[in-house]
C-alpha positions, 0 to 999 in steps of 0.5 A, a space after each residue: 523434538 530435536 535430534 542431537 546430531 548435527 550436519 557439518 561442512 566446511 563453511 556452515 554447521 547445522 544443528 540438529 541434522 534432523 527435525 522431528 515432528 511427532 504425531 498428532 499432525 492435526 495441529 501446528 507443530 513448532 520446531 527449530 534448528 541452528 545455523 553456525 558460520 564456521 568461518 573466521 573472517 568471511 561472512 555468509 549469506 544463507 537461504 532456507 528451501 523446502 520440498 513442501 512449501 505449503 506445509 512449513 513456515 520458516 522464519 527467517 528464510 534468508 539471512 547473513 551470518 557474521 564470522 563465527 555467529 549462530 542464527 536460530 531458524 524457526 520451523 512451524 508445521 502448519 495445519 494442512 489438508 495433506 498432513 505428513 505421515 511416517 512415510 513422508 520424506 520432507 526435507 530442507 535445504 540450506 544454501 549458502 555462499 560467502 558474501 563479500 563486504 563490497 556487496 553489503 556496504 553498497 547500501 540500500 539493498 535488501 537481503 533477496 537482492 543481495 542474494 541475487 548478486 552473491 549467487 550470480 555464479 551458481 557454482 559457488 553455491 554450497 548446499 546442506 540438507 536437513 531431513 524431517 521425521 514424523 514419528 513418536 520417540 520413546 523415553 530414550 529419544 529413540 524413534 519407534 519406527 518399525 524396521 523390516 529385517 530380511 534374514 537369508 535363511 537359505 542353508 549354506 554349508 560353505 558360510 561360517 556362522 560369522 558370515 552368516 550374521 554378515 548377511 543380515 541386512 536392513 530392508 530399508 538400507 538404501 544402496 549408493 545408486 538409490 541415494 543418488 537418485 533420491 538426491 536427484 529427485 529432491 533437487 528436482 522437487 526443490 527446483 520445482 518448488 522454487 519455480 512454482 514460488 517464483 511463478 506465483 510471485 510473478 503472478 501476484 506482482 502482475 496482479 498488483 500492477 494491474 490493480 495499481 494501473 487501474 487505481 492510477 487510471 481512476 485517480 487521473 479521471 477524478 483529477 480531470 472531473 475536478 478540474 472540469 468542476 472548478 471551471 464550471 464553478 468559476 463561470 457560475 460565479 462570473 455569471 452571478 457577479 454579472 447578474 448582480 451588477 445588472 440588478 444593481 443597475 436596474 435598481 439604480 435606474 428604478 430609483 432615478 425614475 421614481 425620483 424624477 416622477 416624484 419631482 415632476 409631480 411636485 412641479 406639477 402641483 406648484 405650477 400656477 395656472 395661466 388663468 389665475 395669473 390673469 386673474 390676479 394681474 388686476 390686483 397687481 396693478 392696483 397695488 402698483 397704483 397704490 404705492 405711487 412713487 415707490 414702485 421699484 422697491 415693491 416689485 423687488 420685494 415681491 420678486 424676492 418673495 416669489 423666489 423664496 417660495 419657488 426655492 422652498 417648493 423646489 427643495 421640498 
């Protein structure tokens, strides 16, 4: 439920001036308000804060408004362990400041960094408040909030009836001093809320940093282990190659030994014993006697024959 009233400043217009979240409050309640830039030429950057950051979700909570532009801000009342009541006095504060084009055109700067640059001088920050209400409304869009009326019924003979009517006051009507104290209290709550959010953000960043350092350390360890494993693999490969060469050398030596052994066996089987030579010698002499006048030709033939036999045996 939205009020039709609006909050206007020289720079921004906020419509409505109050957000109402009707009961029951045990469910999410969606609401919204609009922010309008009243300037004809200047751009405005704004930031939305609240006195109860755990109770609300605001999107967007920061943004830039072009001249005469309007942005709608969505507000979601979340389900919480501490839901609001009719007496709750939650508020939103819309901080805004003119942002020069020189900051916007630098490029690569997000909205939060731009806000920090634009609000270095805290005195330039303008603030507007947006109240919240948590009671049901009737058909005429009028709050059904109970108001206590205090009437001074003490007789006063000197006061006229009209003056007596003027003495009637609403019990909940705040004085100027009360309003100042309330405003100071709200500002303090906003400041504490912002400080708490910043501390939580820093704590979260520190946790993320510690986790990143741990992961980086593990990554470096894994890289070192990979390098060691690669070196061991290369050493094992070198040893395997050396062992293969030794095995091949042994195979060659074994082959040569077998070949020599076979050759020796063949030679041993083909060598004619001396005894047989002595036995055969008379036969050769007889043959030479038989040939008579042609001993040279016969000897030559015998030699050729023996050479052929020896060559055949050797190659076999």
